[in-house]
N, CA, C, O and CB atoms as a CASP TS submission, in Angstrom:
PFRMAT TS
TARGET T0000
AUTHOR 0000-0000-0000
METHOD Language model
MODEL 1
PARENT N/A
ATOM      1  N   MET     1     101.701 -99.369 -43.477  1.00  0.00           N
ATOM      2  CA  MET     1     102.323-100.841 -42.682  1.00  0.00           C
ATOM      3  C   MET     1     100.791-101.655 -43.269  1.00  0.00           C
ATOM      4  O   MET     1      99.841-101.461 -44.026  1.00  0.00           O
ATOM      5  CB  MET     1     102.623-100.739 -40.305  1.00  0.00           C
ATOM      6  N   ILE     2     101.416-102.786 -42.206  1.00  0.00           N
ATOM      7  CA  ILE     2     100.532-104.000 -42.573  1.00  0.00           C
ATOM      8  C   ILE     2     100.581-105.150 -41.760  1.00  0.00           C
ATOM      9  O   ILE     2     101.632-105.568 -41.275  1.00  0.00           O
ATOM     10  CB  ILE     2     100.824-104.477 -43.849  1.00  0.00           C
ATOM     11  N   LYS     3      99.260-105.778 -41.563  1.00  0.00           N
ATOM     12  CA  LYS     3      99.443-106.444 -40.178  1.00  0.00           C
ATOM     13  C   LYS     3      99.455-107.927 -40.502  1.00  0.00           C
ATOM     14  O   LYS     3      98.804-108.602 -41.299  1.00  0.00           O
ATOM     15  CB  LYS     3      98.218-106.064 -39.063  1.00  0.00           C
ATOM     16  N   LEU     4     100.855-108.349 -39.210  1.00  0.00           N
ATOM     17  CA  LEU     4     100.869-109.633 -39.822  1.00  0.00           C
ATOM     18  C   LEU     4     101.111-110.476 -38.503  1.00  0.00           C
ATOM     19  O   LEU     4     101.540-109.896 -37.506  1.00  0.00           O
ATOM     20  CB  LEU     4     102.033-109.810 -41.057  1.00  0.00           C
ATOM     21  N   THR     5     100.841-111.855 -38.478  1.00  0.00           N
ATOM     22  CA  THR     5     101.243-112.690 -37.063  1.00  0.00           C
ATOM     23  C   THR     5     102.513-113.863 -37.019  1.00  0.00           C
ATOM     24  O   THR     5     102.836-114.755 -37.803  1.00  0.00           O
ATOM     25  CB  THR     5      99.838-113.568 -36.626  1.00  0.00           C
ATOM     26  N   LYS     6     103.073-113.389 -35.672  1.00  0.00           N
ATOM     27  CA  LYS     6     104.200-113.637 -35.453  1.00  0.00           C
ATOM     28  C   LYS     6     103.512-115.273 -34.807  1.00  0.00           C
ATOM     29  O   LYS     6     102.345-115.478 -34.474  1.00  0.00           O
ATOM     30  CB  LYS     6     105.098-112.381 -34.503  1.00  0.00           C
ATOM     31  N   LEU     7     104.908-116.463 -34.781  1.00  0.00           N
ATOM     32  CA  LEU     7     104.495-117.593 -34.943  1.00  0.00           C
ATOM     33  C   LEU     7     103.790-117.884 -33.376  1.00  0.00           C
ATOM     34  O   LEU     7     103.183-118.931 -33.149  1.00  0.00           O
ATOM     35  CB  LEU     7     105.702-118.521 -35.487  1.00  0.00           C
ATOM     36  N   ASN     8     103.972-116.758 -32.303  1.00  0.00           N
ATOM     37  CA  ASN     8     103.261-117.061 -30.940  1.00  0.00           C
ATOM     38  C   ASN     8     101.801-116.627 -30.821  1.00  0.00           C
ATOM     39  O   ASN     8     101.447-116.524 -29.646  1.00  0.00           O
ATOM     40  CB  ASN     8     104.011-116.357 -29.792  1.00  0.00           C
ATOM     41  N   GLY     9     100.636-116.280 -31.941  1.00  0.00           N
ATOM     42  CA  GLY     9      99.909-115.567 -31.813  1.00  0.00           C
ATOM     43  C   GLY     9      99.576-114.246 -32.058  1.00  0.00           C
ATOM     44  O   GLY     9      98.568-113.777 -32.586  1.00  0.00           O
ATOM     45  N   LYS    10     100.485-113.750 -31.637  1.00  0.00           N
ATOM     46  CA  LYS    10     100.386-112.275 -31.653  1.00  0.00           C
ATOM     47  C   LYS    10     100.407-111.322 -32.869  1.00  0.00           C
ATOM     48  O   LYS    10     101.382-111.529 -33.590  1.00  0.00           O
ATOM     49  CB  LYS    10     101.355-111.882 -30.932  1.00  0.00           C
ATOM     50  N   VAL    11      99.659-110.415 -33.252  1.00  0.00           N
ATOM     51  CA  VAL    11      99.153-109.424 -34.430  1.00  0.00           C
ATOM     52  C   VAL    11     100.340-108.275 -34.406  1.00  0.00           C
ATOM     53  O   VAL    11     100.522-107.485 -33.480  1.00  0.00           O
ATOM     54  CB  VAL    11      97.422-108.675 -34.087  1.00  0.00           C
ATOM     55  N   PHE    12     101.170-108.360 -35.729  1.00  0.00           N
ATOM     56  CA  PHE    12     102.238-107.251 -35.132  1.00  0.00           C
ATOM     57  C   PHE    12     101.399-105.742 -36.302  1.00  0.00           C
ATOM     58  O   PHE    12     100.333-105.894 -36.898  1.00  0.00           O
ATOM     59  CB  PHE    12     104.580-107.874 -35.644  1.00  0.00           C
ATOM     60  N   ALA    13     102.308-104.335 -36.340  1.00  0.00           N
ATOM     61  CA  ALA    13     101.987-103.878 -37.991  1.00  0.00           C
ATOM     62  C   ALA    13     103.299-104.109 -37.996  1.00  0.00           C
ATOM     63  O   ALA    13     103.911-104.196 -36.931  1.00  0.00           O
ATOM     64  CB  ALA    13     101.320-102.231 -38.619  1.00  0.00           C
ATOM     65  N   VAL    14     104.164-104.295 -39.691  1.00  0.00           N
ATOM     66  CA  VAL    14     105.091-104.034 -39.760  1.00  0.00           C
ATOM     67  C   VAL    14     105.386-102.711 -40.883  1.00  0.00           C
ATOM     68  O   VAL    14     104.353-102.461 -41.505  1.00  0.00           O
ATOM     69  CB  VAL    14     105.576-105.196 -39.861  1.00  0.00           C
ATOM     70  N   ASN    15     106.233-102.063 -41.169  1.00  0.00           N
ATOM     71  CA  ASN    15     106.001-100.844 -42.366  1.00  0.00           C
ATOM     72  C   ASN    15     106.902-101.658 -43.254  1.00  0.00           C
ATOM     73  O   ASN    15     107.970-102.247 -43.088  1.00  0.00           O
ATOM     74  CB  ASN    15     106.581 -98.962 -42.036  1.00  0.00           C
ATOM     75  N   VAL    16     105.782-101.407 -44.611  1.00  0.00           N
ATOM     76  CA  VAL    16     106.009-101.951 -45.632  1.00  0.00           C
ATOM     77  C   VAL    16     107.609-101.628 -46.200  1.00  0.00           C
ATOM     78  O   VAL    16     108.575-102.358 -46.422  1.00  0.00           O
ATOM     79  CB  VAL    16     104.901-101.556 -46.455  1.00  0.00           C
ATOM     80  N   TRP    17     107.313 -99.807 -46.341  1.00  0.00           N
ATOM     81  CA  TRP    17     108.843 -99.378 -46.750  1.00  0.00           C
ATOM     82  C   TRP    17     110.708 -99.850 -46.333  1.00  0.00           C
ATOM     83  O   TRP    17     111.776 -99.567 -46.876  1.00  0.00           O
ATOM     84  CB  TRP    17     108.713 -98.063 -46.319  1.00  0.00           C
ATOM     85  N   LEU    18     110.289-100.766 -44.983  1.00  0.00           N
ATOM     86  CA  LEU    18     111.265-101.738 -44.129  1.00  0.00           C
ATOM     87  C   LEU    18     111.543-102.930 -44.854  1.00  0.00           C
ATOM     88  O   LEU    18     112.658-103.378 -45.126  1.00  0.00           O
ATOM     89  CB  LEU    18     110.665-102.197 -42.732  1.00  0.00           C
ATOM     90  N   ILE    19     110.377-103.427 -45.157  1.00  0.00           N
ATOM     91  CA  ILE    19     110.958-104.869 -45.753  1.00  0.00           C
ATOM     92  C   ILE    19     111.494-105.134 -46.677  1.00  0.00           C
ATOM     93  O   ILE    19     110.817-104.958 -47.690  1.00  0.00           O
ATOM     94  CB  ILE    19     110.315-105.671 -45.951  1.00  0.00           C
ATOM     95  N   GLU    20     112.437-105.494 -46.825  1.00  0.00           N
ATOM     96  CA  GLU    20     113.831-106.000 -48.304  1.00  0.00           C
ATOM     97  C   GLU    20     113.522-107.082 -48.612  1.00  0.00           C
ATOM     98  O   GLU    20     113.163-107.376 -49.752  1.00  0.00           O
ATOM     99  CB  GLU    20     115.632-106.219 -48.008  1.00  0.00           C
ATOM    100  N   GLN    21     113.588-107.737 -47.829  1.00  0.00           N
ATOM    101  CA  GLN    21     113.439-109.978 -48.399  1.00  0.00           C
ATOM    102  C   GLN    21     111.806-110.454 -47.616  1.00  0.00           C
ATOM    103  O   GLN    21     111.155-110.059 -46.648  1.00  0.00           O
ATOM    104  CB  GLN    21     115.420-111.605 -47.055  1.00  0.00           C
ATOM    105  N   VAL    22     111.711-111.102 -48.266  1.00  0.00           N
ATOM    106  CA  VAL    22     110.891-112.157 -47.621  1.00  0.00           C
ATOM    107  C   VAL    22     110.920-113.434 -48.444  1.00  0.00           C
ATOM    108  O   VAL    22     110.842-113.582 -49.664  1.00  0.00           O
ATOM    109  CB  VAL    22     109.424-111.685 -47.437  1.00  0.00           C
ATOM    110  N   GLU    23     111.081-114.516 -47.239  1.00  0.00           N
ATOM    111  CA  GLU    23     111.332-115.626 -47.936  1.00  0.00           C
ATOM    112  C   GLU    23     111.048-117.147 -46.971  1.00  0.00           C
ATOM    113  O   GLU    23     111.448-117.327 -45.821  1.00  0.00           O
ATOM    114  CB  GLU    23     112.870-115.408 -48.449  1.00  0.00           C
ATOM    115  N   GLU    24     110.461-117.870 -47.595  1.00  0.00           N
ATOM    116  CA  GLU    24     109.644-118.990 -47.222  1.00  0.00           C
ATOM    117  C   GLU    24     111.470-120.439 -46.253  1.00  0.00           C
ATOM    118  O   GLU    24     111.907-121.297 -47.021  1.00  0.00           O
ATOM    119  CB  GLU    24     108.509-119.701 -49.415  1.00  0.00           C
ATOM    120  N   THR    25     111.879-120.391 -45.310  1.00  0.00           N
ATOM    121  CA  THR    25     112.202-121.426 -44.970  1.00  0.00           C
ATOM    122  C   THR    25     112.640-122.733 -43.907  1.00  0.00           C
ATOM    123  O   THR    25     113.706-123.009 -43.356  1.00  0.00           O
ATOM    124  CB  THR    25     112.532-121.193 -45.370  1.00  0.00           C
ATOM    125  N   PRO    26     111.045-123.503 -43.902  1.00  0.00           N
ATOM    126  CA  PRO    26     109.898-123.343 -44.457  1.00  0.00           C
ATOM    127  C   PRO    26     108.918-122.123 -44.374  1.00  0.00           C
ATOM    128  O   PRO    26     108.094-121.636 -45.149  1.00  0.00           O
ATOM    129  CB  PRO    26     109.373-124.284 -44.093  1.00  0.00           C
ATOM    130  N   ASP    27     109.580-121.685 -42.447  1.00  0.00           N
ATOM    131  CA  ASP    27     108.624-120.345 -42.258  1.00  0.00           C
ATOM    132  C   ASP    27     108.746-119.320 -43.167  1.00  0.00           C
ATOM    133  O   ASP    27     109.516-119.489 -44.112  1.00  0.00           O
ATOM    134  CB  ASP    27     108.837-119.645 -40.993  1.00  0.00           C
ATOM    135  N   THR    28     108.142-118.301 -43.066  1.00  0.00           N
ATOM    136  CA  THR    28     107.896-117.017 -43.800  1.00  0.00           C
ATOM    137  C   THR    28     109.363-116.359 -43.036  1.00  0.00           C
ATOM    138  O   THR    28     109.286-116.261 -41.811  1.00  0.00           O
ATOM    139  CB  THR    28     106.110-116.124 -43.437  1.00  0.00           C
ATOM    140  N   MET    29     110.141-116.093 -43.421  1.00  0.00           N
ATOM    141  CA  MET    29     110.740-114.964 -43.113  1.00  0.00           C
ATOM    142  C   MET    29     111.063-113.896 -43.103  1.00  0.00           C
ATOM    143  O   MET    29     111.772-113.759 -44.100  1.00  0.00           O
ATOM    144  CB  MET    29     111.091-114.954 -43.104  1.00  0.00           C
ATOM    145  N   ILE    30     110.976-112.735 -42.439  1.00  0.00           N
ATOM    146  CA  ILE    30     110.754-111.383 -43.176  1.00  0.00           C
ATOM    147  C   ILE    30     112.542-110.873 -42.883  1.00  0.00           C
ATOM    148  O   ILE    30     113.319-111.121 -41.962  1.00  0.00           O
ATOM    149  CB  ILE    30     109.212-110.160 -42.278  1.00  0.00           C
ATOM    150  N   THR    31     112.620-110.400 -43.632  1.00  0.00           N
ATOM    151  CA  THR    31     114.190-109.049 -43.026  1.00  0.00           C
ATOM    152  C   THR    31     113.905-107.888 -43.714  1.00  0.00           C
ATOM    153  O   THR    31     113.454-107.699 -44.843  1.00  0.00           O
ATOM    154  CB  THR    31     116.186-109.438 -43.596  1.00  0.00           C
ATOM    155  N   LEU    32     114.383-106.862 -42.491  1.00  0.00           N
ATOM    156  CA  LEU    32     114.200-105.853 -43.053  1.00  0.00           C
ATOM    157  C   LEU    32     115.355-104.944 -42.840  1.00  0.00           C
ATOM    158  O   LEU    32     116.130-105.022 -41.887  1.00  0.00           O
ATOM    159  CB  LEU    32     113.049-105.417 -42.711  1.00  0.00           C
ATOM    160  N   ASN    33     115.428-103.715 -44.202  1.00  0.00           N
ATOM    161  CA  ASN    33     116.373-103.412 -44.015  1.00  0.00           C
ATOM    162  C   ASN    33     117.784-103.371 -43.079  1.00  0.00           C
ATOM    163  O   ASN    33     118.988-103.391 -43.334  1.00  0.00           O
ATOM    164  CB  ASN    33     115.987-102.901 -44.188  1.00  0.00           C
ATOM    165  N   ASN    34     116.906-103.297 -41.777  1.00  0.00           N
ATOM    166  CA  ASN    34     118.202-102.742 -40.595  1.00  0.00           C
ATOM    167  C   ASN    34     118.406-104.150 -39.684  1.00  0.00           C
ATOM    168  O   ASN    34     118.404-104.309 -38.463  1.00  0.00           O
ATOM    169  CB  ASN    34     117.564-101.118 -39.287  1.00  0.00           C
ATOM    170  N   GLY    35     118.601-105.214 -40.927  1.00  0.00           N
ATOM    171  CA  GLY    35     118.917-106.395 -41.078  1.00  0.00           C
ATOM    172  C   GLY    35     117.757-107.393 -39.870  1.00  0.00           C
ATOM    173  O   GLY    35     117.435-108.576 -39.978  1.00  0.00           O
ATOM    174  N   LYS    36     117.373-106.456 -38.849  1.00  0.00           N
ATOM    175  CA  LYS    36     116.089-107.571 -38.145  1.00  0.00           C
ATOM    176  C   LYS    36     115.466-108.471 -38.869  1.00  0.00           C
ATOM    177  O   LYS    36     114.702-108.363 -39.828  1.00  0.00           O
ATOM    178  CB  LYS    36     114.856-106.919 -37.622  1.00  0.00           C
ATOM    179  N   LYS    37     116.031-109.690 -38.094  1.00  0.00           N
ATOM    180  CA  LYS    37     113.954-110.803 -39.284  1.00  0.00           C
ATOM    181  C   LYS    37     113.376-111.335 -38.404  1.00  0.00           C
ATOM    182  O   LYS    37     113.854-111.686 -37.325  1.00  0.00           O
ATOM    183  CB  LYS    37     114.025-112.611 -40.704  1.00  0.00           C
ATOM    184  N   VAL    38     111.810-111.499 -38.937  1.00  0.00           N
ATOM    185  CA  VAL    38     110.986-111.597 -37.854  1.00  0.00           C
ATOM    186  C   VAL    38     110.354-113.034 -39.013  1.00  0.00           C
ATOM    187  O   VAL    38     110.367-113.176 -40.235  1.00  0.00           O
ATOM    188  CB  VAL    38     109.887-109.920 -37.265  1.00  0.00           C
ATOM    189  N   ILE    39     109.807-113.966 -37.759  1.00  0.00           N
ATOM    190  CA  ILE    39     109.263-115.088 -38.868  1.00  0.00           C
ATOM    191  C   ILE    39     107.426-114.624 -38.445  1.00  0.00           C
ATOM    192  O   ILE    39     106.967-114.082 -37.440  1.00  0.00           O
ATOM    193  CB  ILE    39     109.923-117.296 -38.378  1.00  0.00           C
ATOM    194  N   VAL    40     106.774-115.107 -39.661  1.00  0.00           N
ATOM    195  CA  VAL    40     105.540-115.072 -39.520  1.00  0.00           C
ATOM    196  C   VAL    40     105.175-116.094 -39.958  1.00  0.00           C
ATOM    197  O   VAL    40     105.858-116.860 -40.638  1.00  0.00           O
ATOM    198  CB  VAL    40     104.962-114.155 -39.944  1.00  0.00           C
ATOM    199  N   LYS    41     103.650-116.295 -39.510  1.00  0.00           N
ATOM    200  CA  LYS    41     102.646-117.549 -39.941  1.00  0.00           C
ATOM    201  C   LYS    41     102.284-117.169 -41.226  1.00  0.00           C
ATOM    202  O   LYS    41     102.592-118.000 -42.082  1.00  0.00           O
ATOM    203  CB  LYS    41     101.237-117.806 -39.005  1.00  0.00           C
ATOM    204  N   GLU    42     101.759-116.229 -41.600  1.00  0.00           N
ATOM    205  CA  GLU    42     101.749-115.536 -43.821  1.00  0.00           C
ATOM    206  C   GLU    42     102.299-116.294 -44.330  1.00  0.00           C
ATOM    207  O   GLU    42     103.492-116.294 -44.028  1.00  0.00           O
ATOM    208  CB  GLU    42     102.634-114.017 -44.590  1.00  0.00           C
ATOM    209  N   ARG    43     101.892-117.302 -45.293  1.00  0.00           N
ATOM    210  CA  ARG    43     103.140-117.931 -46.640  1.00  0.00           C
ATOM    211  C   ARG    43     103.463-116.150 -46.293  1.00  0.00           C
ATOM    212  O   ARG    43     103.190-115.158 -45.617  1.00  0.00           O
ATOM    213  CB  ARG    43     102.404-118.746 -49.005  1.00  0.00           C
ATOM    214  N   MET    44     104.499-116.930 -47.705  1.00  0.00           N
ATOM    215  CA  MET    44     104.981-115.214 -48.520  1.00  0.00           C
ATOM    216  C   MET    44     104.414-115.248 -49.406  1.00  0.00           C
ATOM    217  O   MET    44     104.862-114.248 -49.967  1.00  0.00           O
ATOM    218  CB  MET    44     106.464-114.739 -49.061  1.00  0.00           C
ATOM    219  N   GLN    45     103.590-115.708 -50.162  1.00  0.00           N
ATOM    220  CA  GLN    45     102.458-115.240 -51.081  1.00  0.00           C
ATOM    221  C   GLN    45     101.955-114.143 -51.118  1.00  0.00           C
ATOM    222  O   GLN    45     102.074-113.193 -51.892  1.00  0.00           O
ATOM    223  CB  GLN    45     101.510-115.812 -50.997  1.00  0.00           C
ATOM    224  N   GLU    46     100.938-114.455 -49.557  1.00  0.00           N
ATOM    225  CA  GLU    46     100.170-113.509 -48.767  1.00  0.00           C
ATOM    226  C   GLU    46     101.101-111.932 -48.254  1.00  0.00           C
ATOM    227  O   GLU    46     100.946-110.711 -48.234  1.00  0.00           O
ATOM    228  CB  GLU    46      99.673-114.481 -47.379  1.00  0.00           C
ATOM    229  N   VAL    47     102.022-112.902 -47.924  1.00  0.00           N
ATOM    230  CA  VAL    47     102.756-111.163 -47.305  1.00  0.00           C
ATOM    231  C   VAL    47     102.541-110.430 -48.674  1.00  0.00           C
ATOM    232  O   VAL    47     101.960-109.351 -48.792  1.00  0.00           O
ATOM    233  CB  VAL    47     104.941-111.080 -46.743  1.00  0.00           C
ATOM    234  N   ILE    48     103.066-111.132 -49.647  1.00  0.00           N
ATOM    235  CA  ILE    48     103.171-110.249 -51.193  1.00  0.00           C
ATOM    236  C   ILE    48     102.511-109.768 -51.575  1.00  0.00           C
ATOM    237  O   ILE    48     102.953-108.855 -52.273  1.00  0.00           O
ATOM    238  CB  ILE    48     103.351-110.626 -52.233  1.00  0.00           C
ATOM    239  N   LEU    49     100.916-109.874 -51.520  1.00  0.00           N
ATOM    240  CA  LEU    49     100.209-109.671 -51.581  1.00  0.00           C
ATOM    241  C   LEU    49      99.545-108.399 -50.669  1.00  0.00           C
ATOM    242  O   LEU    49      99.316-107.277 -51.121  1.00  0.00           O
ATOM    243  CB  LEU    49     100.013-110.643 -51.662  1.00  0.00           C
ATOM    244  N   LEU    50      99.394-108.667 -49.834  1.00  0.00           N
ATOM    245  CA  LEU    50      99.764-107.560 -48.534  1.00  0.00           C
ATOM    246  C   LEU    50      99.992-106.338 -49.147  1.00  0.00           C
ATOM    247  O   LEU    50      99.331-105.415 -49.621  1.00  0.00           O
ATOM    248  CB  LEU    50     101.171-107.897 -47.579  1.00  0.00           C
ATOM    249  N   CYS    51     101.932-106.848 -48.864  1.00  0.00           N
ATOM    250  CA  CYS    51     102.319-105.562 -49.420  1.00  0.00           C
ATOM    251  C   CYS    51     101.684-104.721 -50.804  1.00  0.00           C
ATOM    252  O   CYS    51     101.250-103.573 -50.704  1.00  0.00           O
ATOM    253  CB  CYS    51     103.646-105.805 -49.654  1.00  0.00           C
ATOM    254  N   LYS    52     101.708-105.564 -52.233  1.00  0.00           N
ATOM    255  CA  LYS    52     100.665-104.830 -53.071  1.00  0.00           C
ATOM    256  C   LYS    52      99.962-104.402 -52.800  1.00  0.00           C
ATOM    257  O   LYS    52     100.046-103.180 -52.922  1.00  0.00           O
ATOM    258  CB  LYS    52     100.129-105.152 -53.734  1.00  0.00           C
ATOM    259  N   GLU    53      98.471-105.031 -52.118  1.00  0.00           N
ATOM    260  CA  GLU    53      97.179-104.234 -51.937  1.00  0.00           C
ATOM    261  C   GLU    53      98.400-102.619 -51.476  1.00  0.00           C
ATOM    262  O   GLU    53      98.598-101.741 -52.316  1.00  0.00           O
ATOM    263  CB  GLU    53      95.743-105.131 -50.301  1.00  0.00           C
ATOM    264  N   PHE    54      98.984-102.575 -50.174  1.00  0.00           N
ATOM    265  CA  PHE    54      99.192-100.998 -49.781  1.00  0.00           C
ATOM    266  C   PHE    54      99.679-100.163 -50.856  1.00  0.00           C
ATOM    267  O   PHE    54      99.284 -99.061 -51.236  1.00  0.00           O
ATOM    268  CB  PHE    54     100.227-100.796 -48.631  1.00  0.00           C
ATOM    269  N   TYR    55     100.942-101.162 -51.418  1.00  0.00           N
ATOM    270  CA  TYR    55     101.514 -99.981 -52.598  1.00  0.00           C
ATOM    271  C   TYR    55     100.126 -99.816 -53.310  1.00  0.00           C
ATOM    272  O   TYR    55      99.564 -98.837 -52.818  1.00  0.00           O
ATOM    273  CB  TYR    55     102.966-100.591 -53.895  1.00  0.00           C
ATOM    274  N   ALA    56      99.435-100.350 -54.192  1.00  0.00           N
ATOM    275  CA  ALA    56      98.113-100.187 -54.684  1.00  0.00           C
ATOM    276  C   ALA    56      97.348 -98.273 -54.262  1.00  0.00           C
ATOM    277  O   ALA    56      97.121 -97.313 -54.998  1.00  0.00           O
ATOM    278  CB  ALA    56      97.185-101.674 -53.791  1.00  0.00           C
ATOM    279  N   HIS    57      97.114 -98.569 -52.178  1.00  0.00           N
ATOM    280  CA  HIS    57      96.555 -97.936 -51.607  1.00  0.00           C
ATOM    281  C   HIS    57      97.405 -96.584 -51.727  1.00  0.00           C
ATOM    282  O   HIS    57      96.802 -95.643 -52.243  1.00  0.00           O
ATOM    283  CB  HIS    57      96.273 -98.551 -50.464  1.00  0.00           C
ATOM    284  N   MET    58      98.389 -96.419 -51.422  1.00  0.00           N
ATOM    285  CA  MET    58      99.868 -95.422 -52.031  1.00  0.00           C
ATOM    286  C   MET    58      99.585 -94.419 -52.914  1.00  0.00           C
ATOM    287  O   MET    58      99.660 -93.191 -52.951  1.00  0.00           O
ATOM    288  CB  MET    58     101.017 -96.259 -52.928  1.00  0.00           C
ATOM    289  N   HIS    59      99.171 -95.488 -53.745  1.00  0.00           N
ATOM    290  CA  HIS    59      99.478 -94.744 -55.163  1.00  0.00           C
ATOM    291  C   HIS    59      98.305 -94.792 -56.221  1.00  0.00           C
ATOM    292  O   HIS    59      98.448 -94.284 -57.333  1.00  0.00           O
ATOM    293  CB  HIS    59     100.785 -95.453 -55.895  1.00  0.00           C
ATOM    294  N   HIS    60      97.262 -95.359 -55.873  1.00  0.00           N
ATOM    295  CA  HIS    60      96.262 -95.338 -56.353  1.00  0.00           C
ATOM    296  C   HIS    60      94.593 -95.055 -55.694  1.00  0.00           C
ATOM    297  O   HIS    60      93.464 -95.231 -56.152  1.00  0.00           O
ATOM    298  CB  HIS    60      96.508 -96.331 -56.838  1.00  0.00           C
ATOM    299  N   GLY    61      95.356 -94.325 -53.875  1.00  0.00           N
ATOM    300  CA  GLY    61      93.429 -94.354 -53.464  1.00  0.00           C
ATOM    301  C   GLY    61      92.751 -94.963 -53.186  1.00  0.00           C
ATOM    302  O   GLY    61      91.720 -94.568 -52.640  1.00  0.00           O
ATOM    303  N   THR    62      93.127 -96.836 -53.546  1.00  0.00           N
ATOM    304  CA  THR    62      92.152 -98.403 -52.832  1.00  0.00           C
ATOM    305  C   THR    62      92.980 -99.276 -52.508  1.00  0.00           C
ATOM    306  O   THR    62      94.103 -99.621 -52.876  1.00  0.00           O
ATOM    307  CB  THR    62      91.082 -99.351 -53.854  1.00  0.00           C
ATOM    308  N   HIS    63      91.929 -99.708 -51.438  1.00  0.00           N
ATOM    309  CA  HIS    63      92.424-100.963 -50.804  1.00  0.00           C
ATOM    310  C   HIS    63      91.564-101.226 -50.488  1.00  0.00           C
ATOM    311  O   HIS    63      90.704-100.381 -50.241  1.00  0.00           O
ATOM    312  CB  HIS    63      93.304-101.126 -49.911  1.00  0.00           C
ATOM    313  N   LEU    64      91.323-102.752 -50.310  1.00  0.00           N
ATOM    314  CA  LEU    64      90.232-103.911 -49.863  1.00  0.00           C
ATOM    315  C   LEU    64      90.439-103.813 -48.620  1.00  0.00           C
ATOM    316  O   LEU    64      89.674-103.167 -47.902  1.00  0.00           O
ATOM    317  CB  LEU    64      90.365-105.466 -50.359  1.00  0.00           C
ATOM    318  N   GLU    65      91.339-104.339 -48.231  1.00  0.00           N
ATOM    319  CA  GLU    65      91.468-104.359 -46.961  1.00  0.00           C
ATOM    320  C   GLU    65      91.119-103.623 -45.991  1.00  0.00           C
ATOM    321  O   GLU    65      90.587-103.889 -44.913  1.00  0.00           O
ATOM    322  CB  GLU    65      92.286-104.437 -46.816  1.00  0.00           C
ATOM    323  N   ALA    66      91.532-102.473 -46.556  1.00  0.00           N
ATOM    324  CA  ALA    66      90.715-101.527 -45.495  1.00  0.00           C
ATOM    325  C   ALA    66      89.541-101.722 -45.314  1.00  0.00           C
ATOM    326  O   ALA    66      89.228-101.951 -44.145  1.00  0.00           O
ATOM    327  CB  ALA    66      90.665-100.244 -45.730  1.00  0.00           C
ATOM    328  N   LYS    67      88.417-101.716 -46.370  1.00  0.00           N
ATOM    329  CA  LYS    67      87.491-102.170 -45.956  1.00  0.00           C
ATOM    330  C   LYS    67      86.681-103.323 -44.650  1.00  0.00           C
ATOM    331  O   LYS    67      85.685-103.267 -43.929  1.00  0.00           O
ATOM    332  CB  LYS    67      87.470-102.315 -46.836  1.00  0.00           C
ATOM    333  N   LYS    68      87.694-104.212 -44.883  1.00  0.00           N
ATOM    334  CA  LYS    68      87.865-105.159 -43.688  1.00  0.00           C
ATOM    335  C   LYS    68      87.867-104.910 -42.427  1.00  0.00           C
ATOM    336  O   LYS    68      87.135-105.447 -41.596  1.00  0.00           O
ATOM    337  CB  LYS    68      88.831-105.708 -43.716  1.00  0.00           C
ATOM    338  N   ASP    69      88.894-103.881 -42.179  1.00  0.00           N
ATOM    339  CA  ASP    69      89.391-103.484 -41.240  1.00  0.00           C
ATOM    340  C   ASP    69      87.871-102.542 -40.917  1.00  0.00           C
ATOM    341  O   ASP    69      87.303-102.553 -39.825  1.00  0.00           O
ATOM    342  CB  ASP    69      90.935-102.844 -41.505  1.00  0.00           C
ATOM    343  N   VAL    70      87.482-101.893 -41.924  1.00  0.00           N
ATOM    344  CA  VAL    70      86.752-100.718 -40.810  1.00  0.00           C
ATOM    345  C   VAL    70      85.382-101.512 -40.241  1.00  0.00           C
ATOM    346  O   VAL    70      84.591-101.118 -39.383  1.00  0.00           O
ATOM    347  CB  VAL    70      86.175 -98.974 -41.760  1.00  0.00           C
ATOM    348  N   SER    71      85.370-102.945 -41.125  1.00  0.00           N
ATOM    349  CA  SER    71      84.034-103.446 -40.857  1.00  0.00           C
ATOM    350  C   SER    71      84.135-104.481 -38.842  1.00  0.00           C
ATOM    351  O   SER    71      83.196-105.034 -38.268  1.00  0.00           O
ATOM    352  CB  SER    71      83.648-104.754 -42.630  1.00  0.00           C
ATOM    353  N   GLN    72      85.223-104.383 -38.479  1.00  0.00           N
ATOM    354  CA  GLN    72      85.643-105.033 -38.085  1.00  0.00           C
ATOM    355  C   GLN    72      85.531-104.245 -35.900  1.00  0.00           C
ATOM    356  O   GLN    72      86.030-104.897 -34.982  1.00  0.00           O
ATOM    357  CB  GLN    72      86.951-105.268 -39.194  1.00  0.00           C
TER
END
C-alpha cells in the first residue's frame, strides 16, 4: 500500500494492486479497478513514483520510503 493525501488533507493508504488509472484533470484522480475514483493532492508523477517504489520493494526487497517511515 502507498500513503496519499485527499484534498481535505486526510492521509489514507491505497492498495497499489487496485489502481487501474491515474490522470491529472488538473487534480490527480486515481481510478481503482472497481470503478471507485479518488482525488488526491499528490501530482501524477509522484503517485507513479510511489507505485514504482512499492513494486521495487515487492520484487527486490528495497524500498526508500520505508526508511523514512521508521524514523517518524
